[in-house]
C-alpha positions as CSV (number, residue, x, y, z in Angstrom):
1,X,61.8,-32.8,-62.4
2,X,62.7,-35.7,-60.1
3,X,60.2,-38.4,-59.6
4,X,60.6,-40.1,-56.3
5,X,61.6,-43.8,-56.6
6,X,60.9,-46.5,-54.1
7,X,64.4,-47.8,-54.6
8,X,65.8,-44.6,-53.2
9,X,64.8,-45.5,-49.7
10,X,66.1,-49.1,-50.0
11,X,69.5,-47.9,-51.1
12,X,69.7,-45.4,-48.3
13,X,69.3,-48.2,-45.7
14,X,72.5,-49.7,-47.0
15,X,74.7,-46.6,-47.2
16,X,76.5,-47.4,-44.0
17,X,77.2,-51.1,-44.6
18,X,80.5,-52.0,-46.3
19,X,79.2,-53.8,-49.4
20,X,79.3,-52.2,-52.8
21,X,75.9,-51.3,-54.2
22,X,75.2,-51.9,-57.9
23,X,72.1,-50.5,-59.6
24,X,71.3,-52.1,-63.0
25,X,68.4,-51.6,-65.4
26,X,67.5,-50.6,-68.9
27,X,68.7,-47.4,-70.4
28,X,66.5,-44.3,-69.6
29,X,64.8,-45.8,-66.5
30,X,66.5,-43.2,-64.2
31,X,69.6,-44.8,-62.8
32,X,71.8,-41.8,-63.1
33,X,69.1,-39.5,-61.8
34,X,68.6,-41.7,-58.8
35,X,72.2,-42.0,-57.9
36,X,72.7,-38.2,-58.3
37,X,69.7,-37.6,-56.0
38,X,71.2,-39.8,-53.3
39,X,74.7,-38.3,-53.8
40,X,73.4,-34.7,-53.4
41,X,72.0,-35.7,-50.0
42,X,75.2,-37.5,-48.9
43,X,78.1,-35.5,-47.5
44,X,81.7,-36.3,-48.4
45,X,80.8,-37.8,-51.7
46,X,81.8,-37.6,-55.4
47,X,79.9,-38.5,-58.5
48,X,81.8,-39.6,-61.6
49,X,80.9,-41.4,-64.8
50,X,82.8,-43.9,-66.9
51,X,81.3,-42.2,-70.0
52,X,84.1,-39.8,-69.4
53,X,86.9,-41.5,-71.2
54,X,89.7,-39.9,-69.2
55,X,88.3,-41.0,-65.9
56,X,87.7,-44.5,-67.2
57,X,91.2,-44.7,-68.7
58,X,92.7,-43.8,-65.4
59,X,90.7,-46.5,-63.6
60,X,91.6,-49.1,-66.2
61,X,95.3,-48.2,-66.5
62,X,96.4,-46.6,-63.3
63,X,94.3,-47.8,-60.4
64,X,96.6,-46.3,-57.8
65,X,96.2,-42.8,-59.2
66,X,92.4,-43.4,-59.5
67,X,92.3,-44.4,-55.8
68,X,94.3,-41.3,-54.8
69,X,92.1,-38.9,-56.8
70,X,88.6,-40.4,-56.4
71,X,88.5,-42.9,-53.6
72,X,90.7,-41.8,-50.7
73,X,89.4,-38.2,-50.4
74,X,85.7,-39.3,-50.1
75,X,83.5,-41.4,-47.9
76,X,80.9,-42.1,-50.7
77,X,81.9,-42.7,-54.3
78,X,79.2,-42.9,-57.0
79,X,80.3,-44.3,-60.4
80,X,77.8,-44.1,-63.2
81,X,77.9,-46.3,-66.4
82,X,80.3,-48.7,-64.8
83,X,79.8,-51.3,-67.5
84,X,82.2,-49.5,-69.8
85,X,85.2,-50.6,-67.7
86,X,86.8,-53.8,-69.1
87,X,88.4,-54.7,-65.8
88,X,85.8,-53.2,-63.5
89,X,85.3,-56.2,-61.2
90,X,89.0,-56.9,-60.5
91,X,89.8,-53.3,-59.6
92,X,86.7,-52.9,-57.5
93,X,87.7,-55.9,-55.5
94,X,91.1,-54.4,-55.1
95,X,89.6,-51.1,-53.8
96,X,87.2,-52.9,-51.5
97,X,89.9,-55.1,-50.0
98,X,92.6,-52.4,-49.6
99,X,90.8,-49.1,-48.9
100,X,88.7,-49.1,-45.7
101,X,85.7,-47.1,-44.7
102,X,84.6,-46.2,-48.2
103,X,81.2,-46.8,-49.7
104,X,81.0,-47.4,-53.5
105,X,77.8,-47.3,-55.5
106,X,77.9,-48.2,-59.2
107,X,75.3,-48.2,-62.0
108,X,75.1,-50.0,-65.3
109,X,72.7,-50.3,-68.1
110,X,73.2,-54.0,-68.8
111,X,73.0,-56.9,-66.3
112,X,75.0,-58.9,-68.9
113,X,78.0,-56.7,-68.8
114,X,77.9,-56.2,-65.0
115,X,77.6,-59.9,-64.4
116,X,80.5,-60.9,-66.7
117,X,82.9,-58.1,-65.8
118,X,82.0,-57.2,-62.2
119,X,79.9,-59.5,-60.1
120,X,82.0,-62.7,-60.5
121,X,84.9,-60.9,-58.8
122,X,82.8,-59.5,-55.9
123,X,81.2,-62.5,-54.3
124,X,80.1,-61.5,-50.8
125,X,81.1,-57.9,-51.4
126,X,78.1,-56.5,-53.4
127,X,74.4,-55.8,-53.1
128,X,72.7,-55.6,-56.4
129,X,69.4,-53.8,-57.1
130,X,67.4,-53.5,-60.3
131,X,65.7,-50.2,-61.2
132,X,62.7,-50.7,-63.5
133,X,60.5,-48.2,-65.2
134,X,58.1,-46.4,-62.8
135,X,55.6,-48.4,-60.9
136,X,52.0,-47.2,-61.2
137,X,52.2,-46.0,-57.6
138,X,55.3,-43.9,-58.4
139,X,53.6,-42.6,-61.5
140,X,50.4,-41.6,-59.7
141,X,52.3,-40.0,-56.8
142,X,54.0,-37.8,-59.5
143,X,50.7,-37.0,-61.4
144,X,48.3,-36.6,-58.5
145,X,49.9,-36.8,-55.0
146,X,46.5,-36.3,-53.2
147,X,44.9,-39.1,-55.1
148,X,47.9,-41.3,-54.5
149,X,47.8,-40.6,-50.7
150,X,44.1,-41.4,-50.5
151,X,44.3,-44.7,-52.6
152,X,47.5,-46.1,-51.2
153,X,47.2,-44.7,-47.8
154,X,43.8,-44.2,-46.2
155,X,41.8,-46.5,-48.6
156,X,44.4,-49.1,-49.6
157,X,42.5,-51.9,-47.9
158,X,39.0,-51.0,-48.8
159,X,36.6,-50.4,-51.7
160,X,36.7,-46.8,-52.9
161,X,33.9,-44.7,-54.5
162,X,33.2,-45.2,-58.2
163,X,34.1,-41.6,-59.0
164,X,37.6,-42.1,-57.5
165,X,38.0,-45.3,-59.4
166,X,37.2,-43.6,-62.6
167,X,39.8,-40.9,-61.8
168,X,42.4,-43.5,-61.1
169,X,41.6,-45.4,-64.2
170,X,42.2,-42.3,-66.3
171,X,45.7,-42.2,-65.0
172,X,46.1,-46.0,-65.2
173,X,45.1,-46.3,-68.8
174,X,47.5,-43.5,-69.8
175,X,50.2,-45.3,-67.8
176,X,49.5,-48.6,-69.5
177,X,49.3,-46.9,-72.9
178,X,52.6,-45.0,-72.6
179,X,54.4,-46.8,-69.9
180,X,56.7,-45.9,-67.0
181,X,59.9,-44.5,-68.4
182,X,60.4,-41.3,-66.4
183,X,61.0,-39.1,-69.5
184,X,57.7,-40.3,-70.9
185,X,55.9,-39.6,-67.7
186,X,57.0,-35.9,-67.7
187,X,56.2,-35.3,-71.3
188,X,53.7,-32.6,-72.0
189,X,51.4,-34.4,-74.4
190,X,50.8,-37.7,-76.1
191,X,52.7,-36.7,-79.2
192,X,55.8,-36.0,-77.1
193,X,55.3,-39.3,-75.3
194,X,55.3,-41.2,-78.6
195,X,58.4,-39.4,-79.8
196,X,60.3,-40.1,-76.6
197,X,59.4,-43.8,-76.8
198,X,60.6,-43.9,-80.4
199,X,63.9,-42.4,-79.4
200,X,64.3,-44.8,-76.4
201,X,63.9,-47.7,-78.8
202,X,66.1,-46.4,-81.6
203,X,68.8,-44.6,-79.8
204,X,69.1,-46.2,-76.4
205,X,67.9,-49.8,-76.4
206,X,69.1,-50.8,-79.9
207,X,72.4,-49.0,-79.1
208,X,72.7,-51.1,-76.0
209,X,72.3,-54.2,-78.1
210,X,74.8,-53.0,-80.7
211,X,77.3,-52.3,-77.9
212,X,77.0,-55.8,-76.6
213,X,77.0,-57.9,-79.7
214,X,77.9,-55.5,-82.5
215,X,74.7,-56.1,-84.3
216,X,74.8,-54.2,-87.6
217,X,71.2,-55.0,-88.8
218,X,69.0,-53.2,-86.3
219,X,65.9,-54.1,-88.2
220,X,66.3,-57.8,-87.5
221,X,66.2,-57.2,-83.8
222,X,63.3,-54.7,-84.2
223,X,61.5,-57.3,-86.3
224,X,61.9,-59.8,-83.5
225,X,60.6,-57.3,-80.9
226,X,57.5,-56.6,-83.1
227,X,56.8,-60.3,-83.4
228,X,57.1,-60.7,-79.6
229,X,55.0,-57.6,-78.9
230,X,52.1,-59.1,-80.9
231,X,52.3,-62.3,-78.7
232,X,52.3,-60.6,-75.4
233,X,50.9,-62.9,-72.7
234,X,51.0,-65.9,-75.1
235,X,53.1,-69.1,-74.9
236,X,55.6,-68.7,-77.7
237,X,56.9,-71.4,-80.1
238,X,60.6,-71.0,-80.6
239,X,60.4,-72.8,-84.0
240,X,57.5,-70.7,-85.3
241,X,59.2,-67.5,-84.1
242,X,62.5,-68.4,-85.8
243,X,60.7,-69.0,-89.1
244,X,58.6,-65.8,-88.7
245,X,61.7,-63.6,-88.1
246,X,64.0,-65.5,-90.5
247,X,66.6,-66.5,-87.9
248,X,68.3,-69.7,-87.1
249,X,67.1,-71.4,-83.9
250,X,70.4,-70.7,-82.2
251,X,70.4,-67.0,-83.1
252,X,66.9,-66.7,-82.0
253,X,67.7,-68.1,-78.5
254,X,70.7,-65.9,-78.3
255,X,68.7,-62.8,-79.2
256,X,65.9,-63.6,-76.8
257,X,68.4,-64.0,-74.0
258,X,69.9,-60.6,-74.9
259,X,66.5,-58.9,-74.8
260,X,66.0,-60.4,-71.4
261,X,69.4,-59.3,-70.1
262,X,68.9,-55.7,-71.3
263,X,65.6,-55.5,-69.4
264,X,63.4,-55.2,-72.5
265,X,61.3,-58.2,-72.1
266,X,60.8,-61.3,-69.9
267,X,60.4,-64.9,-70.9
268,X,58.1,-66.2,-68.2
269,X,58.7,-69.8,-67.2
270,X,56.1,-72.3,-66.2
271,X,55.3,-73.4,-62.6
272,X,54.9,-77.2,-62.1
273,X,55.3,-80.0,-59.6
274,X,54.1,-82.8,-61.8
275,X,56.1,-82.9,-65.0
276,X,54.0,-85.5,-66.6
277,X,50.8,-83.6,-66.3
278,X,51.8,-79.9,-66.1
279,X,55.1,-79.3,-67.9
280,X,54.8,-76.8,-70.7
281,X,58.4,-76.1,-71.7
282,X,57.9,-72.9,-73.8
283,X,57.7,-69.6,-72.0
284,X,55.2,-66.8,-72.1
285,X,56.4,-63.4,-73.3
286,X,55.9,-60.0,-71.5
287,X,57.6,-56.6,-72.0
288,X,58.9,-54.9,-68.9
289,X,57.1,-51.7,-70.1
290,X,53.7,-51.7,-71.8
291,X,54.4,-48.3,-73.4
292,X,57.6,-49.7,-75.0
293,X,55.6,-52.6,-76.3
294,X,52.9,-50.3,-77.8
295,X,55.7,-48.2,-79.4
296,X,57.2,-51.3,-81.0
297,X,54.0,-52.0,-82.8
298,X,53.0,-48.3,-83.1
299,X,49.6,-48.8,-81.5
300,X,48.4,-46.2,-79.0
301,X,44.7,-46.5,-79.4
302,X,42.4,-46.1,-76.4
303,X,41.8,-49.2,-74.3
304,X,38.1,-49.3,-75.1
305,X,38.8,-49.7,-78.8
306,X,41.5,-52.3,-78.6
307,X,41.3,-56.1,-79.2
308,X,44.4,-56.6,-77.1
309,X,43.0,-54.8,-74.0
310,X,43.1,-58.0,-72.0
311,X,46.7,-58.6,-72.9
312,X,47.6,-55.0,-71.9
313,X,46.0,-55.3,-68.5
314,X,47.8,-58.7,-68.0
315,X,51.1,-57.2,-69.1
316,X,50.6,-54.3,-66.7
317,X,50.0,-56.6,-63.7
318,X,53.0,-58.7,-64.7
319,X,55.3,-55.6,-64.6
320,X,53.9,-54.5,-61.3
321,X,54.5,-57.9,-59.8
322,X,58.1,-57.9,-61.1
323,X,58.8,-54.4,-59.9
324,X,57.6,-55.4,-56.4
325,X,60.2,-58.3,-56.5
326,X,57.7,-61.1,-56.7
327,X,59.0,-64.4,-58.1
328,X,56.6,-64.9,-61.0
329,X,55.7,-67.9,-63.1
330,X,52.6,-69.2,-65.0
331,X,50.7,-72.4,-64.7
332,X,49.4,-74.5,-67.6
333,X,48.5,-78.1,-67.8
334,X,48.6,-80.4,-70.9
335,X,44.8,-80.3,-70.7
336,X,44.9,-76.5,-71.3
337,X,44.0,-75.4,-67.8
338,X,45.9,-72.1,-67.2
339,X,46.4,-69.5,-64.5
340,X,48.0,-66.2,-65.6
341,X,50.6,-66.0,-62.8
342,X,51.9,-67.9,-59.9
343,X,53.8,-65.9,-57.4
344,X,56.2,-66.9,-54.6
345,X,55.5,-70.5,-53.7
346,X,52.0,-71.2,-55.0
347,X,49.8,-68.1,-54.9
348,X,47.7,-67.8,-58.1
349,X,47.0,-64.5,-59.8
350,X,44.4,-64.0,-62.5
351,X,43.8,-60.8,-64.6
352,X,40.4,-59.9,-66.0
353,X,39.6,-56.8,-68.1
354,X,36.3,-56.5,-66.1
355,X,34.2,-58.6,-63.7
356,X,30.5,-58.1,-63.2
357,X,30.4,-60.5,-60.3
358,X,32.6,-62.8,-58.3
359,X,32.9,-65.8,-60.7
360,X,35.8,-68.3,-60.3
361,X,36.9,-69.9,-63.6
362,X,37.5,-73.6,-64.0
363,X,41.3,-73.2,-64.3
364,X,41.7,-71.3,-61.1
365,X,39.4,-73.8,-59.3
366,X,41.6,-76.6,-60.7
367,X,44.7,-75.0,-59.3
368,X,43.1,-74.3,-55.9
369,X,41.9,-77.8,-55.7
370,X,45.3,-79.2,-56.5
371,X,47.6,-76.9,-54.4
372,X,45.3,-75.4,-51.7
373,X,46.9,-72.0,-51.6
374,X,46.1,-69.7,-48.6
375,X,45.4,-66.7,-51.0
376,X,44.4,-66.2,-54.6
377,X,44.0,-62.8,-56.4
378,X,41.8,-61.7,-59.3
379,X,42.7,-58.3,-60.6
380,X,39.8,-56.6,-62.4
381,X,38.3,-53.2,-63.1
382,X,35.1,-53.4,-61.0
383,X,35.2,-55.6,-57.9
384,X,36.9,-55.2,-54.6
385,X,35.8,-58.2,-52.5
386,X,36.9,-61.5,-50.9
387,X,35.3,-64.8,-51.2
388,X,36.4,-68.2,-49.9
389,X,36.7,-71.6,-51.5
390,X,37.6,-74.3,-49.0
391,X,40.4,-72.7,-47.1
392,X,41.5,-70.3,-49.9
393,X,40.8,-66.6,-49.6
394,X,40.1,-65.3,-53.2
395,X,40.7,-61.5,-53.2
396,X,39.2,-59.4,-56.0
397,X,41.4,-56.3,-56.4
398,X,41.4,-53.4,-58.9
399,X,44.0,-53.3,-61.6
400,X,45.8,-50.5,-59.7
401,X,46.0,-52.4,-56.4
402,X,49.1,-54.0,-55.0
403,X,49.3,-57.5,-53.4
404,X,52.0,-56.2,-51.0
405,X,50.1,-53.2,-49.9
């Protein structure tokens, strides 16, 4: 079953402009399904994949024949798994510059491959989009369209009834527990969800890593992922992590970069303007999918029985901010004042498991006093409210709310 993705509408807006469209993202997030959906609604189009060795060989070895067979007869050309072509960028540039009135859309599972082999040749000729796992809104729309329409339509700017909140949190906690990979979302029960996540890790993500660097010892990368999963939301120490995972410092940095480039996790960098007082060099760690993180450590307990409940809510808010294309950092001073996230220029975002009343912590007060942002957000389970400190509107929002909505 197709789950409608927000990126579908964005891509359709650019179907009639000349630039090539590239869709990247981790394996199994739905890139192929998304492109096929758009292709089915687009007349005069063809869908091919470079997993087909014969088609890829034709592209790599006889570009004129490829153009004659797959470019010239069509207005729209969809190429899946484009990263498998060794000379993809050079030949795409040739097609773009010599064949007019054609629209090419490509997908690839690794930003690393597409950056090296494609984008450097296509400056000014390509629009790039990232497809992440499902947002909670996409997930809820699939699970309960009526509840979605009410919460993100009629009631998106107001407090909703406690009964509705509980219904939403039933879906939200399942979403946080098992994540937003589409195949997980459509699974029939929790056992199937866990099995799907296990296969995504072992077959697809580790395979992606093997394809890129030829890593023979999968367990070393999995060991690193487990160590990072247990530190979700924490500032990591590279030296401690290298010792814990029995890696050299240089190998650790290389593997962390690879996990970022294959959309498994993010190393969140600090926000600062005063290096002397604020700079904390080491990043915080978050997985792009909370279900994947839980699968790595094999922990699917209910939220109310978990000691890492706060870290899971925080990780969820991080992924939602990223999926909405916010520029996200964190703030921490040498005196240990810390704000979970800073988005865009200087808007602070805090995440609380629950809030009984509108209380502003010292760290958030410190940031507001220093930077005077127009808005601040506190995501929590209970409150939907706004209070004001000086000229800053502090907005309490539910964990399922969106800053941009």
